[in-house]
N, C-alpha and C positions, 0 to 999 in steps of 0.2 A: 915203763912206772904204769900206773891203771892210769883210765880221766881221768878218775877223782884227786889224783896226783898235779891230775896236770890241771886240774880249779884251783887246788890248794893254792899251789905253789904258785900259777898266774897268777894269782889274789893276789898274795903278797908281793909279786916281784912284774910288777905287768913291761916292768924288760927282757923278761923271758919268753919265746919263738917257740913251741913247739910243732914236733914231725912222729909221727910213729916207721915204724924198720918198715912195711910192707910199703911204703910209699915208694911207686917204683922212680918216677916220675922227681930229678932235682925240681928246685925250687920253690917246691914248695912246705906255710907253716902255716900256725893258728897265734894266736895270741891270747892273752886275757888284758881285753880297755880294763881302768884304773873308771872306778864309779862316782859318778855324776848326780849329783839335779840336775831336775829338766824343771819349766817352768810349765805349768796346767790356761791351758785359755780364759781360765777363772782369777788365777793369779797367782794360786800357791806351788808353793813347788813342793815334789815328788825327787826319794831319791827312785834313776834307776838300775833297775837289775842289772849283775852283774854280766855285760858281751862278753863273748870269744866268735874272733876275726877269724880272718878265713885267707892268705893268699896262694890263688889256683898261682899251676907251671908258667899260668898267659901275663900276671901283676896284675886278677881282678880278684881286689879285695873284696868277700859278701861275708855273712852274719855266715857260722857256721856252727851246722847240725846234726852231728856224728852220726851216725852210723848207731845203729842200733849193739851189734858186737862193735863201735870201738870206745860206747859206750860203758857194756856193760860184762864183759872177753877180754879183748886188747889188752894188752902188757904190754905192752911194743913202743907206748908211746917217751923216747923221749928226749931231750931240751936240743935242741937246735934246731937248722932246716933238713927239707931230705934233699939223699945225693950227699949232704956231711953225715953222718950218722956217727959217734958219741965212741973214739977210740976205746 
């Protein structure tokens, strides 16, 4: 699946995790966090854009910014965790 598919499916179901077949280290995955509303210092509330997070093999989680290849050309995304590709 493509990066667009990841965003669409992840936004629709925040329980899904996604990985790429080219990721060689097991245990890596990305997911789309549910949308939230945040309160600004002014007291007004604003919608927070959907955020994609990435859990690396070393159990560190960070916002995910895929490479240009990962966004525009990759079609090896799948639902799951690296090291455990779909059957």
